[in-house]
C-alpha positions in Angstrom: 41.5 97.1 23.3 43.8 98.1 26.2 41.0 97.7 28.7 40.3 94.2 27.3 43.9 93.3 27.5 44.0 94.4 31.1 40.9 92.5 32.1 41.1 89.2 30.1 43.5 86.3 30.1 43.4 85.9 26.4 42.4 88.1 23.4 41.4 86.3 20.2 41.5 87.7 16.7 39.7 85.9 13.9 40.0 87.0 10.3 39.1 85.6 6.9 42.6 86.4 5.7 46.1 85.2 6.4 47.5 86.0 9.8 50.8 87.7 8.9 50.2 91.4 8.4 46.5 91.1 9.2 44.2 92.4 11.9 45.7 90.3 14.6 49.1 91.7 13.8 47.7 95.2 14.2 46.3 94.3 17.6 49.7 93.0 18.7 51.4 96.1 17.5 48.9 98.4 19.3 49.3 96.4 22.5 53.0 96.6 22.3 53.0 100.4 21.8 50.7 100.8 24.8 53.1 98.7 27.0 50.6 95.8 27.4 51.9 92.2 27.5 48.7 90.4 26.6 48.2 86.9 25.4 46.8 87.0 21.9 45.5 84.0 19.9 45.5 84.9 16.2 43.2 82.8 14.0 43.1 83.1 10.2 43.6 81.4 6.9 46.8 79.3 6.3 49.4 81.1 4.2 49.0 78.7 1.3 46.7 78.1 -1.6 43.3 76.9 -0.6 41.2 74.8 -3.1 38.2 76.6 -4.3 34.8 75.5 -3.0 31.9 76.4 -0.8 33.0 79.2 1.6 31.5 77.4 4.7 33.4 74.3 3.9 36.6 76.2 3.3 36.3 78.0 6.6 35.6 74.8 8.4 38.6 73.2 6.8 40.8 76.1 8.0 39.3 75.9 11.6 37.5 79.2 11.2 33.9 77.9 11.8 32.3 78.0 15.2 33.6 74.5 16.2 37.1 75.2 15.1 37.4 78.6 16.8 36.1 77.1 20.1 38.5 74.2 19.8 41.5 76.5 19.2 40.5 78.7 22.2 40.1 75.7 24.5 43.5 74.3 23.4 45.2 77.6 24.1 43.6 77.9 27.5 44.4 74.3 28.5 
């Protein structure tokens, strides 16, 4: 992870969970402990109740499908 932070402009974490306290948070903590100041985009589920339904539809609604992830990355890099 430290090598990636040193060689990339942006690290992206994607998780099928809420962001707070998730994998992206662990990445940020590890980078901070190693003295890296990397740009990290954390993508995950919103911290609110999500209506039940088809998992693919739910992920798309949360922006965690292929199109949503690409859109978020492009917006961050713009």
